Structure formats: structure tokens, C-alpha cells
N, C-alpha and C positions, 0 to 999 in steps of 0.2 A: 621587593619580591615581584611586583607586577610592573616594573619599569620596562619600557619598550627597549628592545635590543638595538633598534635603529637610533634612538635618541641617546641612550646611555653609552653605547660603544663607539659609534662613529659620528653621530650627529647628523648624518645623511646616509642615503642608500648607497651601498657598495656591492660589488659582485659577491664578496664573501658573505655579507649579510643576507643577500638574496638567496644564495645557495643554502645557507643554514635554514632559513625560513622555509624554503621549498622542500628540503629533505624532511624537516620536522612535519610539514603539512602532509607529505606522502605517508610518513609513518603513522601519524594520527588518523589519516584517512583509511589506512589499512586496519587500524584498530577498530574504527567505526564499522568497517565492512565485516570484520570478524564477528563483532557483536550482533550485527544484523543477521548474519548467517545462522547464529544460534537460536533465532526466534522462529524459524520455520522455513517455508519454501522461499526460493529466491531464483533470480536469473543471473547468468554470468555478466550480461551487459549492465545490469543495475549495480552489481558488486564493483565492477570496474569504474562506474560513474562515481560511486561513493569514495573510492580510493583517490580518484583524480580531482574531484570537486574541490576539496580544501586547497589544493595547490593552485587550481585555476582561479579560485576566488582570491587567494592570497596574491597571485601575480597581478590581477586586475587592480587590487587595492594599492599595491606598491607602485604601479604605473601612474595612477591618478592621485596619489597622496600629495596634497598640497598644490596640485595643478588644476585650477578651475577649468581651463580650456580643455584639457584632456578628459576631465570628468564629464563635461557636457558632451564631448565627442563619443565617449564610450556609452553614455546613456542613449544617445541617438542611434548608435550602431545596434545596441541590444533591442531598441524599439522596432527595428526593421526585421528582426528575426521572428518569423511566424512558423509554427509547426503544429502538426496534429499528433495527438497521442491519446490513449485511453486514460481516463482519470485514475490517479494512483490511490492506493489505500492510505488510511491515516498513518499506518506504520511507515510506509514509504515516504510520505510527505514529511513526517517528523524526522526521519533519518536524513533527508535532504537538507532540512533546516539545520540539523545538528552539524552536518558537514560544512555548511555555509558559515555557521557561527565560528567554527574552528578556523576556517580559512580567513575570515575577517580578523580574528585575533592574531594569527600568524602574519597576516599581511600588514598589520600595524606594528609588528615586532614584539608582541606580548607572548613570547614563547611559553613562559611559565604558566601564564593564565590559560593558554590554549591547552596545555597538557592537563592542568587541573580540571578544566571543563570536560575534557575527554574522559578523564577518569571518573568524575562524579556522575555525569550524565550517562556515560556508558555503563557504569555499575547499576544505576537506577533502571535503565532499559533492560539489562540482563536479568535483574532480580524480578522485575515486574512481569517479564515474559515467562519466568520459571514458576511463578505462583499463580493461583487461580483468581487473584484479585480482578474484579471486573468481568469475569466470565458469566455468561448467561446459562442457566441450567437447561432451559428449553431451547430448541434449535428450530429456526425458521427456514423453511424450504419452499421451493416452487415445484409443484407436482403437475405433470401433464399425463392424462390418461385418455386412451382411445377406446371407445365403446361402440358396439353395433347399434343401429338405429332403433332396434326393438326394445332397448333398455331405457327406462325412464331415468334420465341423469339427475333429476332433482333430489332423489333420496337413495340412489342405488348403492352408495358406499357409506351411508350414515353410520351403520353399526361398526364398520371397520375403522372409520375415523374416530368414533367414540372410544374405541379400544386403544388406539395408538397416538392420538393427538389431543392437544389441549384446546386448540382453536383452528377452525377451517373456514376459508372464504373462497367461494367459487367466483373467480375474477373474469373468466371469459369462456364462451362456448363457440366452437367453430365447426361447421360441417366440412367433411372431407370425403375423398373417394366417391365423387359424384353424388354426394348426399347420403350415401349408404352407411356412413359412420360419423361420429361426433368426436371432436377433440375437446376435452375438458381441461381447463387450467385452474389450478387451486393454489392458494397460499396457505401453507399448513405450519403449525407449531408442534413439533414432535415432543411427546412426553419424555422419550428416551431415545437418543440417537442410535443406540445399539440395536433397537428394534426396527430400524428402517427396512431391512431385508424381509423380516417377517410380514410387515405391512404390505410391501410390494408383492410378496407371494400370495397373500390373501386377495389383493386386488386382481392379480393375474387369474385367479380362479373365478373371479366374478366377471371379468371383461373378456373371457375367452382367450386369454394369452395374447392379447393385442398389445400394441406399443405402450410402454410406461416409461416416463422420464422423470427423475427426481434429482434436483440439484439446488444450488443456492439461488436466491432471488436475484434476478438480473435488474440492475439499476439503469434508469434511463440515461443515455449518454448524449450530451449536447456538444456537437462538433462545431468548431469555428471554421467557417468557409473562407 
């Protein structure tokens, strides 16, 4: 069942075998991309990457299979590739590894195994994304509020935060507009995400309808130069 098509059919790599493995890789990559698309937001470039990645990995594996010199050369070439990008989410990273595993399997000629892995892992990803397993009931957000200088920022919103949040931390205070205003940065844990607008409306009444920004917490990004 898990016999390599390269070993069992031809004993060596041929054009027909390579074409079969490439077509299967593209089909399985498309299945992986469709599964990823069902989990939420995505970009076209990432979907294209998921479709092509198994075929690309499979092509590399077929080229270096059994050839030590070619393997060393490919490793050296990949070590020269340096690029900058924003860190991916855990969902994106797992999908990339998923596509690479399928590409490795098809590159070695294990077509049946590649299909089986795609079906099992794909079904698991689909079901886990559809159920609430692992979801957090409380929502962590970053809140930025601008207030005039005549307000005492230490406790100005305490009653509002007590009503809408489970936990609040004032992380930074910055003066702005030539010192006539303060920018307050909070990390908050909402009790109910559906009440976010009500909280912002209450804060607007308190800070004179000045700027309020509420969004997900920004993670520090370490860029390789």
C-alpha cells in the first residue's frame, strides 16, 4: 500500500513518474489550499503558495534523491536565500509544514501515503476550525485612548473598565499635541467581545470624543538585516 511508485514501477526516475507525482502534488496542494480557505481570512498569494509548495518540494526531492553531490549543492543554494517577511501565524506555519510533508511524500514516490496524509490531516484541520475547541472566552485587545491634559489618567476610566473588562493594564503613557494631551495605551481583556462598541462609546463620552483605537495586541517583530 505504501510502496514507492519510483521503486515499484520503474526502479528509477522517469518522465512519466515525475509527471504523475507533480500532478498529484498540485492536486493535493489545491486540497490543502481549499481546507485553509475554510478556516477564515487568507490572501491570494498565500493560497497560491500552498498549491505550488508540494510540487516544488517534490521536484527538489526527486532531483537530489540518491545524489549526495546534488543534495549538498541544493542545501548550499537554499542557505544563500535571505528574505524579509512578517512572522506568520501558527495556522499559516502549520499549513506550510502540511504542504511540505505532502511534497516530501510525493517526491519519494509514496503517492498513496501522500493522499492518505492529506485526507486525515485535512479533515482534522477542517473539524478543529469548525468547533470551539481551544477558543478563549475572553478577548485580549490593545486600547489606545487620547485624553486632554486636565483629566487624571490614573483612574479616569476605572468604572468603565470594571463594567466591560476582566483585566486592564496601563502599559504606556505618552504626551502629544505639544503636551496638551495624553495618549494612554492599555492591554485589556474584554468580558464580552460584542460589548466592545458600547465600551468605546462610554469612553468617548469621558474623553471628549477624542481619538480611540482598539485592536489586537501587536507582537514585537524581530527583523533579520
